Structures are given as C-alpha cells and as structure tokens.
C-alpha positions as CSV (number, residue, x, y, z in Angstrom):
1,M,-29.5,-13.3,-9.7
2,S,-30.2,-10.1,-7.8
3,P,-27.6,-8.8,-5.3
4,A,-28.3,-9.5,-1.7
5,P,-28.8,-6.7,0.9
6,V,-25.9,-5.8,3.2
7,A,-26.0,-4.0,6.5
8,V,-23.1,-2.4,8.5
9,E,-22.6,-3.3,12.1
10,G,-21.1,-0.9,14.6
11,E,-19.8,1.8,12.2
12,P,-22.3,4.5,11.5
13,A,-19.8,6.6,9.5
14,L,-19.0,3.7,7.3
15,A,-22.7,3.0,6.7
16,E,-23.3,6.6,5.8
17,H,-20.3,6.8,3.5
18,W,-21.3,3.7,1.5
19,R,-25.1,4.4,1.8
20,L,-25.7,1.1,3.4
21,P,-28.2,0.5,6.3
22,E,-27.0,0.0,9.8
23,R,-27.6,-3.5,11.3
24,D,-29.7,-2.2,14.1
25,A,-31.9,-0.1,11.8
26,P,-35.2,-1.6,10.6
27,E,-34.0,-1.8,7.0
28,G,-30.8,-3.5,8.0
29,A,-32.1,-6.0,10.6
30,E,-32.9,-8.7,8.1
31,A,-29.9,-8.3,5.7
32,P,-28.3,-11.7,5.1
33,L,-24.8,-10.2,4.8
34,V,-23.0,-7.9,7.3
35,L,-20.0,-5.7,7.1
36,R,-18.2,-5.5,10.4
37,R,-14.7,-4.9,11.9
38,Q,-12.9,-8.1,12.9
39,G,-9.3,-8.5,13.9
40,G,-8.3,-5.0,12.6
41,R,-9.9,-5.4,9.2
42,L,-13.3,-5.0,7.6
43,V,-15.0,-8.3,6.8
44,L,-18.2,-9.3,5.0
45,E,-20.0,-12.3,6.4
46,G,-23.1,-14.3,6.2
47,D,-24.3,-17.7,7.4
48,S,-21.1,-19.7,7.7
49,R,-23.0,-22.9,6.6
50,A,-23.6,-21.3,3.2
51,Y,-20.7,-18.9,2.9
52,G,-17.9,-20.2,5.0
53,K,-15.4,-17.8,6.6
54,P,-15.8,-14.0,6.5
55,L,-14.5,-12.4,3.4
56,A,-11.9,-9.6,3.5
57,V,-9.4,-8.0,1.1
58,D,-5.8,-8.6,2.1
59,F,-3.0,-7.4,-0.2
60,V,-0.3,-7.9,2.5
61,E,-0.6,-11.6,3.6
62,G,-1.9,-14.9,2.2
63,R,-2.6,-15.4,-1.5
64,A,-1.5,-11.9,-2.5
65,A,1.9,-12.2,-0.7
66,H,2.5,-15.6,-2.4
67,R,1.6,-14.2,-5.8
68,R,3.8,-11.1,-5.2
69,R,6.8,-13.3,-4.5
70,F,6.3,-16.2,-6.8
71,G,3.7,-15.2,-9.4
72,G,5.8,-15.3,-12.5
73,G,6.3,-11.6,-13.2
74,R,5.6,-10.4,-16.7
75,G,5.3,-13.9,-18.0
76,Q,1.9,-14.3,-16.3
77,L,-1.1,-14.7,-18.6
78,I,-2.7,-11.5,-17.4
79,A,0.5,-9.5,-17.9
80,R,0.9,-10.8,-21.5
81,A,-2.7,-10.0,-22.3
82,C,-2.5,-6.5,-20.9
83,G,0.6,-5.8,-23.1
84,F,3.4,-5.8,-20.5
85,A,6.6,-6.2,-22.4
86,K,10.2,-5.0,-22.3
87,G,10.0,-1.2,-21.9
88,V,6.2,-1.3,-21.8
89,T,4.2,-0.8,-18.6
90,P,0.7,0.3,-19.6
91,S,-1.7,2.1,-17.3
92,V,-4.7,-0.1,-16.7
93,V,-8.4,0.4,-15.7
94,D,-9.8,-2.7,-14.0
95,A,-13.4,-1.9,-14.7
96,T,-14.7,-5.0,-12.8
97,A,-12.3,-4.8,-9.8
98,G,-14.0,-7.4,-7.5
99,L,-11.6,-8.3,-4.7
100,G,-8.7,-6.5,-6.5
101,R,-6.6,-9.6,-7.1
102,D,-5.9,-8.9,-10.8
103,A,-5.4,-5.2,-10.1
104,F,-2.8,-6.0,-7.4
105,V,-0.9,-8.3,-9.8
106,L,-0.7,-5.5,-12.4
107,A,0.3,-2.9,-9.8
108,T,3.0,-5.2,-8.5
109,L,4.4,-5.2,-12.1
110,G,4.6,-1.4,-12.0
111,A,1.4,-0.3,-13.6
112,E,-0.8,2.5,-12.4
113,V,-4.2,0.8,-11.9
114,L,-7.7,2.3,-11.5
115,L,-10.1,-0.1,-9.8
116,V,-13.7,0.5,-10.6
117,E,-16.2,-1.4,-8.4
118,R,-20.0,-1.0,-8.7
119,V,-21.0,-2.9,-5.5
120,A,-20.7,-0.7,-2.4
121,A,-19.9,-3.5,0.1
122,I,-17.1,-4.8,-2.2
123,A,-15.8,-1.3,-2.7
124,A,-15.7,-0.9,1.1
125,L,-13.6,-4.1,1.4
126,L,-11.3,-2.8,-1.3
127,E,-10.8,0.5,0.4
128,D,-10.0,-1.2,3.7
129,G,-7.6,-3.5,2.1
130,L,-5.8,-0.7,0.3
131,S,-5.6,1.3,3.5
132,R,-3.8,-1.5,5.3
133,A,-1.6,-2.2,2.3
134,R,-0.4,1.4,2.3
135,E,0.7,1.0,5.9
136,A,2.7,-2.2,5.3
137,P,6.3,-1.6,4.2
138,E,6.3,-4.5,1.7
139,T,3.2,-3.2,-0.1
140,T,3.3,0.6,0.3
141,A,4.7,1.3,-3.1
142,I,2.3,-1.1,-4.8
143,A,-0.8,0.2,-3.1
144,A,0.2,3.8,-4.0
145,R,-0.3,2.7,-7.7
146,M,-3.8,1.5,-7.0
147,H,-6.7,4.0,-7.1
148,L,-10.3,3.1,-6.3
149,V,-13.5,4.6,-7.5
150,H,-17.0,3.4,-6.8
151,G,-19.6,3.3,-9.6
152,D,-21.1,1.3,-12.5
153,A,-18.6,1.0,-15.3
154,G,-21.3,0.0,-17.7
155,E,-23.2,3.2,-17.1
156,Q,-20.5,5.8,-16.5
157,L,-17.1,4.4,-17.4
158,A,-15.8,7.6,-19.0
159,A,-16.7,9.8,-16.0
160,L,-15.3,7.2,-13.5
161,V,-12.0,7.1,-15.4
162,A,-11.8,10.9,-15.4
163,E,-12.5,10.9,-11.7
164,G,-9.8,8.3,-11.0
165,G,-7.1,10.1,-12.9
166,V,-5.5,7.0,-14.6
167,A,-5.0,7.0,-18.4
168,P,-7.1,4.2,-19.8
169,Q,-4.5,2.7,-22.1
170,V,-5.7,-0.8,-21.3
171,I,-9.1,-1.7,-19.8
172,H,-9.4,-5.1,-18.1
173,L,-12.8,-6.7,-17.8
174,D,-13.7,-9.9,-15.8
175,P,-17.5,-10.0,-15.9
176,M,-19.2,-12.5,-13.6
177,F,-20.0,-15.5,-15.7
178,P,-23.3,-17.2,-14.9
179,H,-23.0,-20.7,-13.4
180,R,-25.3,-23.5,-14.4
181,E,-27.4,-25.0,-11.6
182,K,-25.4,-28.3,-11.7
183,S,-22.2,-26.4,-11.1
184,A,-23.5,-24.5,-8.0
185,L,-21.1,-26.2,-5.6
186,V,-18.5,-23.5,-6.1
187,K,-16.2,-22.4,-3.4
188,K,-18.0,-20.8,-0.5
189,E,-16.1,-17.6,-0.9
190,M,-17.2,-17.3,-4.5
191,R,-20.8,-18.2,-3.5
192,L,-20.8,-15.2,-1.1
193,F,-19.3,-12.9,-3.7
194,R,-21.9,-14.0,-6.3
195,T,-24.7,-13.6,-3.8
196,L,-23.6,-10.1,-3.2
197,A,-22.7,-9.0,-6.8
198,G,-25.1,-11.0,-8.9
199,D,-24.3,-11.9,-12.5
200,D,-23.1,-9.4,-15.1
201,A,-26.1,-9.6,-17.4
202,D,-24.9,-6.3,-19.0
203,A,-21.5,-7.5,-20.1
204,P,-22.1,-6.5,-23.8
205,R,-22.8,-2.9,-22.6
206,L,-19.7,-3.0,-20.5
207,L,-17.6,-4.2,-23.4
208,E,-19.0,-1.4,-25.6
209,A,-18.2,1.2,-23.0
210,A,-14.7,-0.1,-22.6
211,L,-14.1,-0.1,-26.3
212,D,-15.1,3.6,-26.4
213,V,-12.9,4.6,-23.5
214,A,-9.7,2.5,-23.9
215,T,-7.0,4.2,-25.9
216,H,-5.0,1.0,-26.8
217,R,-6.8,-2.2,-25.9
218,V,-9.6,-4.0,-24.0
219,V,-8.8,-7.3,-22.3
220,V,-11.6,-9.6,-21.3
221,K,-11.0,-12.6,-19.0
222,R,-13.3,-15.5,-19.8
223,P,-13.7,-19.2,-18.8
224,R,-11.7,-21.1,-21.4
225,K,-14.7,-22.7,-23.1
226,A,-17.1,-19.8,-22.7
227,P,-18.3,-17.9,-25.7
228,P,-16.9,-14.3,-26.3
229,I,-19.1,-11.5,-25.0
230,E,-21.7,-10.5,-27.5
231,G,-20.4,-7.8,-29.8
232,P,-17.4,-7.4,-32.1
233,P,-15.1,-10.4,-32.2
234,P,-11.8,-10.2,-30.4
235,R,-8.7,-9.7,-32.5
236,H,-6.5,-12.1,-30.5
237,V,-7.0,-14.8,-27.9
238,I,-4.5,-15.9,-25.2
239,E,-5.5,-19.2,-23.6
240,G,-4.5,-20.7,-20.3
241,K,-5.5,-24.0,-18.7
242,T,-8.9,-22.9,-17.2
243,S,-9.3,-19.3,-18.6
244,R,-8.5,-17.2,-21.6
245,Y,-8.1,-13.5,-22.5
246,D,-10.0,-12.0,-25.4
247,L,-8.1,-9.0,-26.8
248,Y,-9.7,-6.1,-28.6
249,V,-6.9,-4.0,-29.9
250,H,-7.1,-0.4,-31.1
251,R,-3.4,0.3,-31.5
252,A,0.0,-1.2,-30.3
253,L,1.5,-0.4,-27.0
254,T,5.0,0.9,-27.6
255,P,8.0,1.9,-25.3
C-alpha cells in the first residue's frame, strides 16, 4: 500500500517545514488527508465516513493519561522486553515511533527516548503533541526525555541516532504488519494511519539496521501469531494476549 498524499491547511510555515503542499496549492487541492489546527492542536483528517474523527497526538489527556496513572509500571510487557529492571533504565530508540504511545510509556518509566518517524505528517503530529506535553505540568518532565527526529530508519538509522543524541542501548521496532483483506474492518483511526504510512515492506532491512546500531538489544513488537521478521532468529520471546516481543540480544543490560 502506497502512502496517501497530505496537504496542510492554513499554515504555510508548517507546510514549508515538513515539505508538504498547502491545501490551496494545485498539488495539494486533491490530497485526501489534511493537516490543520483544531481546538489548539494539530490534527490529521480525511473523509469521516472512512476515517472517523481527526487524528492527533495527545500525551496529556485521554489514553496517555490513563496509561501514565494505571499502566502497570515496569511490569508492563514493553518494559520487560526493553530490559527495565531494578537499577536498570536503558536509553531507547523507538525507530518506528508512529503516534508515540510506546515511546511515552518508556519515557514515563524514566528512559531517555529517541523517536524516529519517517512520515512527515505523523512527525508533525508528534512534534505538536510533544510541544503541548512540555507545557503541561504533569507531563513536562516526561516530554523532556522524548526527542524527535524525522527520517527513514531503514535507510539512515545510524545518522538519525547521532542527530538525536540518545545512546541506542535498546532499539524498539513496531513495523506495520500487513492486514489480510478479510480483516480490513480495523478501527478507523488505524485505517487512517495505515492509509498514510503504508505497510513496512522493508522490515528485514530495518531489523538489520537496528542490529547494527543497538549496543545491547533490539526489541520487535509483533502480532502474537505472526512470523518473526525475516533474518536472524530472536534469542528470546515474551508473549502477551494479542502481541509478543521478539528479543535480539547483544549483551546484558546491567545497573
């Protein structure tokens, strides 16, 4: 699936920064997805019949706030997979940042996290969400541990990590897993995201890059019954009810 075009409405500086067309320009007039300011935050929206409500990144309220308060701390599956333990808080590169939900959980647990996002419109949503999180007292310290860079991790992960300034002890990957046609009735939010980002056909290349750059381990999130990414087999697997983490370990994380 190829990514869908996005245009920016009413913010020429934003369009220029992310190299996206403006809505009233010829190349942006027919874009099916639009970035615009709504209610004090940046949102991405398309046809509501297909995509539902506008999509935004919010680390202060809603799902993020609930997870911050009641998520389960270091006992969470992602924390165990990334090596959080007594006296151990690794630095993490989330090389497939998406909407930043996993990165926010890890930063909430005290980690310095570098978010790498290849899709400009999603990176714009992340930047806006982080900006608002830095202004809110309850998330200021968490957002200060989250650092965003825009680029293709499969092509230039080492350079992006150097730019972001976070030691890549652990690299977290959550590649977009292709859906079968019969399972296309996914949540509208995910349908919008998938339309924009496309599938990660280059997941093996991304895993190879991560294994080259990570100093301690690479952690890959997969649907529980999905095959591992093509390449070397994982050394360990941690399973949950609907997903699992494949662990590729170079060396142990120690206090």
